[in-house]
N, C-alpha and C positions, 0 to 999 in steps of 0.2 A: 642601882640595880633593877628599879621599876622600869626605866625606859628600854633596856635590853629585853626585859621579860615580856613587855607590851608588844614590842617588835617581833619577838618569837612567837608570840599567840597571834598575831594578825598573818604572819607567812603560814603558820599552822592551818589557819581558816581557809587557806586555797588563795590567798592575794595573788592577782597576776604581776608580774614584773613587765613593763612596757617592751614590746617587742618591735624590732624594724621591719617595715615592710617594703624596704627597697629589694629588688630583685637580686639575688647573690647567684655569684657564678659557682655551680657546685664541684665542677672540675676543670682542669685546663684541657684545650684540645689535644688529641691524641699525637704523637710522631711516631708512625709506623717505622720498624727498621727490620733489616735482615736479623734472623736469629743465626749469629756466627757461629755457635757451637754447633750447630744442625749442617754445616756446609760438608758436602763430601769433599774426599782429599783433593780430587784433582783441581778443586777451586781455588787450592792453596798454590799451585803452579803459577809463575809470573805470566804465562801466555798460553791460553788455549788455542789448539790448532785445528783447523778445518782444511782438508782435501776434499774438495767438493766433487770432483769427477774425472775420470781418467779415461784413456782411449776405449777400454774395453766396456766402460760403464754407458758408453755414448752408443755403440753398436750392440748391446745387448737388447734383446727384445722381451719385454718392454726397457726403455733405457733405464738406466739406475743413476741415483745420486747420493751422495753423504751428506750427512746435516749434522750438527750440533744438539743435542737434547740436554740443555743445561739445566741442572735441578739445584734449586734452591729451595728447599722444603718448607721453611717456616718463617713468617712475617711474625714480628711481635707487635702489638697493638694494645694498648693499655685499656682501653675501653671497648667492649667486644659488641657493642650494639652499633657503631658507628661503620659506614661503608667505607671501604679502602679502595684507592685507585693506583694502580703501579704503572707508571709510564716508560717504555722502553725507548732509549734514543742511541742511535749511532753515531758516532763522530759529531757530537753536537757542537756548533761552532756560532758565535754570536756573530760573525762577520759573513756566515753563508747562509742565508735564510731557508735554503733548500735542505739542510742538514738539522732544521730544528723542528719539523714535526715528528712526532713519536712514531717508530715503527711499529709499535704494537702498543695497546692499553688492554690491562687485565683488572677486572673488579673484581674485588672481595668482598661480598656482602657481608653486613653485620647481623646480629642475631640478639633476639630478647630471650632466648630459651638455652643458648648455649653460653656459658660464662668463661669459656676458655680465652684468654689474652693471645693465643696463636692462629694464623690463619694459614693454611695449607695453599701454596702455592704448586699448580702444575707446572712440569718442565717447560721452558721455553726453548722454541724450536728455532734455529737460526740456519738459513743455508745461505749460498753464496750470492743470491739476489737481494736479500734482506741485509747482509753486511757490506754491501755496494762492490763487490770485487776483489781481487787478489791483493793483498797488503795487511797492513797493520792497523786494526780498528778499536777504538774505544767503546765499551759498551756501557751504558750506565742506565740503571734503574732508580726512578725518580719514585718515592712513596710518599703519599699522603692521603688525609681525608678527602673523599671524593668531592665533598662541598665545600672543600678549602681552597680549591683549585682557581686562579683568577681566569679572567677571560685571555685569550691566545695573545692578545697586542700587548698585554703587560708585560714590562720588563722583570727578569730575563723572559723573551717571547717563549711561549708554548708549555713553561713550566713556572711560573710565578705562582704565588700563593698569596690569600687573601690576609689582611692585617689579623694579627692573632692567630694565626695558622703556621705551622711548620712542616716542612716535608724533611726527607734524609734521604741520601743518594749513597747507592753500592755500586762499585764500577769493578771492570774487569777488561782485560786486553784479549783480543781473538787476531789470530794471523790466518788469513785466507789463502793457501797455497796455489801458485799456478800451476797449470797441467806439467805433469812429468812423464816425458817418454820412457822412462825405464819402469814405470807402473803400468799393468793393465787394467787396475781396478781401485778404487780409492779405498775398497773394503780389504784389500790384502793386508797381510800382517805387516809390522805392529800397525794396529790401529788403535790410537789413545783414545781414552774416554776424553770427553762424552760423546765422542762422534759414534754415529751408527749409519749402516749403508741402509736405502730403501729404494725399493724397486715396484713401483706402482702398476 
């Protein structure tokens, strides 16, 4: 009975338990990802369609064109303080170096005052030039911590991550239509979402 009582007395007097001074990893790195619950209904289609321009659009003054304004409203990131980067690729191919640079880079800055784990992503605009012309195209969004991306020559080129970092990928398919002599304008109904007509 005496030994436990003495031990309890020593602890009650504030004796310190030895602590490790090794650096601790307080959290894993964030893996940003698309909030699938927030996607608009048109993103559930197998293919998004872009009719970029018709004869009437070419001859209007000023000339008009149609583009896709793809809304992926929310990116989830568990750590609100880290900067996120979204790289946008069209038809990325390991065997085609020209396809590997991203067609867009979107930075989503972290915040020490906003504790939300969601980041707002503005609509991503795709015109025929960014999608590389008529045909079917695979669009990929690669999301990761901005400081976690490796140099562009690390395999896979232009999208590799440093050790201990991970990215996530969100893909969708876009069909760019060739000119249609039966239509005067790409804005003629029916005009499926997310296509919009622009006349700058």
